[in-house]
C-alpha positions as CSV (number, residue, x, y, z in Angstrom):
1,M,87.5,-107.3,-149.7
2,L,90.5,-105.0,-149.2
3,I,91.8,-104.2,-146.2
4,K,94.1,-101.2,-145.4
5,K,97.0,-101.3,-143.0
6,A,97.3,-98.4,-140.4
7,K,99.7,-96.2,-141.4
8,I,102.5,-96.1,-138.8
9,V,104.2,-92.9,-137.8
10,K,107.6,-92.6,-136.4
11,V,107.7,-90.2,-133.5
12,N,110.9,-88.5,-133.0
13,T,112.1,-87.6,-129.5
14,I,110.9,-84.1,-129.3
15,K,113.2,-81.7,-126.8
16,L,110.7,-79.1,-126.8
17,K,107.8,-78.4,-124.0
18,K,104.7,-76.3,-123.8
19,G,105.8,-72.8,-122.5
20,D,109.1,-73.2,-123.8
21,K,110.5,-69.6,-125.4
22,V,111.5,-70.2,-128.9
23,R,113.1,-68.5,-131.8
24,V,111.7,-69.0,-136.0
25,I,114.9,-69.8,-137.6
26,A,113.1,-70.3,-141.4
27,G,110.4,-69.2,-143.2
28,K,108.2,-66.2,-143.7
29,D,108.0,-65.6,-139.6
30,K,112.1,-65.8,-139.3
31,G,113.1,-63.8,-136.3
32,Q,109.9,-63.7,-134.4
33,E,109.8,-65.0,-131.0
34,G,107.0,-66.5,-128.5
35,K,105.9,-69.0,-126.2
36,I,104.9,-72.6,-127.4
37,L,101.2,-73.2,-127.2
38,K,101.0,-76.6,-128.1
39,V,103.4,-79.3,-129.0
40,L,102.0,-81.9,-131.8
41,P,104.5,-84.8,-131.8
42,R,102.8,-87.0,-134.5
43,R,103.2,-84.1,-137.1
44,N,106.7,-83.2,-135.5
45,A,105.3,-79.5,-135.2
46,V,104.3,-76.9,-132.6
47,I,102.1,-74.2,-132.4
48,V,103.7,-70.8,-131.2
49,E,102.1,-67.7,-130.0
50,R,101.7,-64.7,-132.6
51,V,103.8,-66.9,-135.1
52,N,102.6,-68.2,-138.6
53,F,99.0,-66.8,-138.4
54,V,96.7,-68.1,-140.9
55,K,93.1,-66.9,-141.9
56,K,90.2,-69.4,-141.9
57,H,87.1,-68.8,-143.2
58,M,84.4,-69.7,-140.7
59,R,80.8,-70.3,-141.2
60,A,78.0,-69.4,-138.7
61,R,77.2,-72.7,-136.8
62,S,74.1,-71.1,-135.2
63,V,71.8,-68.2,-135.3
64,Q,73.6,-66.5,-132.6
65,E,77.2,-67.0,-133.9
66,Q,78.5,-65.0,-136.7
67,G,80.6,-66.2,-139.6
68,G,83.9,-64.7,-140.9
69,I,87.1,-64.6,-141.5
70,V,89.2,-65.8,-138.5
71,E,93.0,-65.3,-137.9
72,K,94.6,-68.1,-135.6
73,E,98.2,-69.6,-135.3
74,A,99.0,-72.4,-137.5
75,P,101.7,-75.2,-136.9
76,I,105.2,-74.5,-137.5
77,L,107.6,-77.6,-138.2
78,I,110.0,-78.3,-135.2
79,S,113.1,-77.8,-137.6
80,K,112.0,-74.4,-138.2
81,V,112.0,-73.4,-134.4
82,A,115.1,-73.1,-132.0
83,I,114.8,-73.1,-128.2
84,V,115.8,-69.4,-126.6
85,C,118.2,-69.9,-123.5
86,P,116.2,-68.3,-120.4
87,K,120.1,-67.3,-119.1
88,C,122.0,-66.6,-122.0
89,N,119.1,-65.5,-124.3
90,Q,120.7,-66.9,-127.0
91,T,119.4,-69.9,-129.7
92,A,120.9,-73.2,-128.6
93,R,120.3,-77.0,-129.0
94,V,119.3,-79.2,-125.7
95,K,121.4,-81.3,-124.3
96,Y,120.1,-83.8,-121.4
97,T,122.2,-84.5,-118.4
98,T,121.3,-86.0,-114.9
99,I,121.5,-84.2,-111.5
100,E,122.7,-85.5,-108.1
101,S,119.1,-86.7,-107.2
102,G,118.9,-88.6,-110.3
103,A,116.5,-86.3,-112.1
104,K,116.7,-86.0,-116.2
105,V,116.9,-81.9,-117.3
106,R,117.3,-80.2,-120.0
107,V,120.8,-78.1,-120.4
108,C,121.4,-75.1,-122.9
109,S,124.4,-76.4,-125.1
110,K,126.3,-73.0,-125.4
111,C,126.1,-72.1,-121.6
112,S,125.2,-75.3,-119.9
113,E,122.6,-73.7,-117.3
114,M,119.5,-75.8,-116.9
115,I,116.6,-74.9,-119.2
116,D,114.3,-77.2,-116.5
117,E,113.5,-75.4,-113.2
């Protein structure tokens, strides 16, 4: 009897959060902007609204529900998106700093303004 081991997935620290405004920097949707709808840390991916649309063929599950072709957003790799700073409106990397109250906040690398409010 052969027992398979569980596959361990290394999760990198993700500096993006749900609700962040991001710009796609590579791929077929390069240049488009949108809000993050969902973060998928195990896949190192995010789902961005109105970006990376795919067509999915859905079967009707019941008599009332109709089947057909549905367009929806698909995950896109984190390495292909960059956060847009709300203050300077440029794509930037994210740094972490601590403020006087001891809280750890995200900071824009270009203008040094806080991203978190």
